[in-house]
C-alpha positions as CSV (number, residue, x, y, z in Angstrom):
1,X,89.6,111.8,168.3
2,X,90.8,110.1,165.0
3,X,88.3,109.1,162.4
4,X,88.7,105.6,162.3
5,X,87.8,105.3,158.8
6,X,90.5,107.6,158.3
7,X,93.2,105.2,160.0
8,X,95.6,103.6,157.3
9,X,97.7,100.7,157.8
10,X,101.5,101.3,159.0
11,X,103.6,98.9,160.6
12,X,102.9,98.0,164.2
13,X,98.4,98.8,163.2
14,X,96.5,96.3,164.4
15,X,94.6,94.9,161.8
16,X,91.2,92.4,161.3
17,X,90.3,92.0,158.5
18,X,89.2,88.3,156.2
19,X,91.5,87.4,153.7
20,X,91.8,84.0,151.7
21,X,95.0,82.0,150.1
22,X,94.6,80.2,147.2
23,X,97.1,79.0,143.8
24,X,97.1,80.3,140.6
25,X,94.8,77.0,139.5
26,X,92.2,77.7,141.8
27,X,92.5,75.5,144.7
28,X,92.1,76.6,148.0
29,X,94.6,76.8,150.8
30,X,92.7,79.2,153.5
31,X,90.2,81.4,153.9
32,X,88.2,82.7,157.1
33,X,86.2,84.9,154.8
34,X,83.0,82.2,156.3
35,X,84.4,82.4,159.9
36,X,86.0,84.8,162.8
37,X,87.6,87.4,161.0
38,X,91.9,87.3,161.7
39,X,93.4,89.5,164.2
40,X,96.7,90.2,164.0
41,X,99.8,93.3,164.1
42,X,101.3,94.6,161.1
43,X,104.5,93.2,161.5
44,X,104.1,90.4,164.6
45,X,105.6,87.7,162.6
46,X,101.9,86.4,162.5
47,X,101.4,86.5,158.6
48,X,103.9,86.7,155.7
49,X,106.1,90.1,155.1
50,X,104.8,89.8,151.4
51,X,101.1,89.7,152.3
52,X,102.0,92.8,154.8
53,X,103.4,94.5,151.8
54,X,100.2,94.3,149.8
55,X,98.2,96.0,153.2
56,X,100.2,98.0,153.5
57,X,98.4,101.9,152.8
58,X,94.7,100.3,152.8
59,X,91.5,101.5,155.4
60,X,89.1,100.0,156.6
61,X,87.2,98.5,154.1
62,X,89.4,98.6,151.7
63,X,89.5,95.3,149.9
64,X,93.0,93.5,148.1
65,X,93.3,90.8,144.9
66,X,96.4,89.9,143.9
67,X,99.0,87.6,142.7
68,X,102.2,87.2,145.4
69,X,105.0,85.9,143.5
70,X,106.5,82.8,145.3
71,X,109.0,84.4,146.6
72,X,107.6,87.0,148.5
73,X,105.5,84.2,149.7
74,X,106.3,81.2,150.6
75,X,109.5,81.8,149.1
76,X,111.7,79.0,146.1
77,X,112.0,75.9,147.2
78,X,116.0,74.9,148.2
79,X,117.5,71.8,147.1
80,X,119.2,71.2,150.9
81,X,115.7,71.0,152.0
82,X,115.8,67.6,150.5
83,X,117.1,64.9,152.3
84,X,118.4,61.3,151.6
85,X,118.1,58.7,154.0
86,X,118.9,55.2,154.3
87,X,116.0,53.3,154.6
88,X,117.2,50.8,157.1
89,X,116.5,53.5,159.7
90,X,113.0,53.6,159.1
91,X,112.9,49.1,158.5
92,X,111.5,49.2,162.4
93,X,108.3,52.0,161.1
94,X,107.4,50.2,157.8
95,X,106.6,46.6,159.6
96,X,104.0,48.3,162.0
97,X,102.7,50.8,159.2
98,X,104.6,54.2,160.7
99,X,105.6,55.3,157.6
100,X,103.7,56.0,155.2
101,X,105.5,54.1,151.9
102,X,103.5,56.2,149.7
103,X,105.9,59.8,147.7
104,X,103.5,62.4,148.4
105,X,102.8,61.7,152.1
106,X,103.7,63.3,154.8
107,X,105.8,62.6,157.1
108,X,106.4,64.6,160.8
109,X,110.1,64.5,162.3
110,X,111.0,66.3,165.5
111,X,114.2,68.7,165.5
112,X,116.4,68.9,167.7
113,X,114.3,71.4,169.9
114,X,111.3,68.7,169.9
115,X,109.4,70.4,167.2
116,X,107.4,68.3,164.3
117,X,109.6,69.1,161.3
118,X,106.9,68.3,158.5
119,X,108.6,65.8,155.4
120,X,107.5,65.3,152.1
121,X,107.9,61.3,150.6
122,X,109.9,62.8,147.0
123,X,110.9,59.1,146.4
124,X,111.6,55.9,147.7
125,X,114.2,53.8,145.9
126,X,115.7,50.2,147.5
127,X,117.9,51.8,150.0
128,X,117.1,55.6,150.9
129,X,114.2,57.7,150.9
130,X,113.9,60.8,150.0
131,X,112.3,63.3,152.0
132,X,111.3,67.3,150.7
133,X,111.5,69.5,153.9
134,X,110.4,72.9,151.9
135,X,107.6,74.3,152.9
136,X,104.5,73.0,151.1
137,X,103.5,75.8,149.4
138,X,107.7,76.7,148.0
139,X,107.7,78.1,144.6
140,X,103.8,78.5,144.0
141,X,102.8,81.8,143.3
142,X,99.7,82.6,145.5
143,X,96.4,84.2,145.0
144,X,95.3,86.7,148.2
145,X,92.0,88.6,148.9
146,X,91.4,90.4,152.0
147,X,89.3,92.9,152.9
148,X,89.7,94.9,155.8
149,X,87.4,94.8,158.2
150,X,89.2,97.1,161.2
151,X,92.4,99.5,162.3
152,X,93.4,100.5,165.0
153,X,96.8,102.7,164.6
154,X,100.5,101.6,166.5
155,X,100.3,103.9,168.8
156,X,96.7,102.8,170.2
157,X,95.9,99.8,172.6
158,X,93.6,96.9,172.5
159,X,91.7,96.5,175.9
160,X,89.7,93.7,175.3
161,X,87.3,93.0,178.2
162,X,85.1,89.6,178.5
163,X,82.2,89.5,180.6
């Protein structure tokens, strides 16, 4: 039987950890250090590759505290994700106060598949409104902290039994 404390995080390993994400100015984005730990399989798409990369090779009880450049975190802003709409398309919503009329407000649209697509109001002109559909953290370096609690090797499966 393998000594679990010697198991390294590799692609496909199941990892349980506490983590936090913060901006470089110290603003906390998310943290589960005071909540239930997160469990995921490396490479399953639940964590961004830039964050997973920092975990590879770590063992249980190891910690990481590193700044991830924007390009490896939530990406750089894409100017094509900023769209300008005629304000008249929103007239009926504006009358009913259903669309925020302030720069910085979040507006939710439905994509062709019916999924919510949030955007941030960037500009409101006399005849147009500019909406930014980039991820709100795009272009921002992220401080990633994590404490690895346990690792299940890729070849082993966890069985959860609820009593």
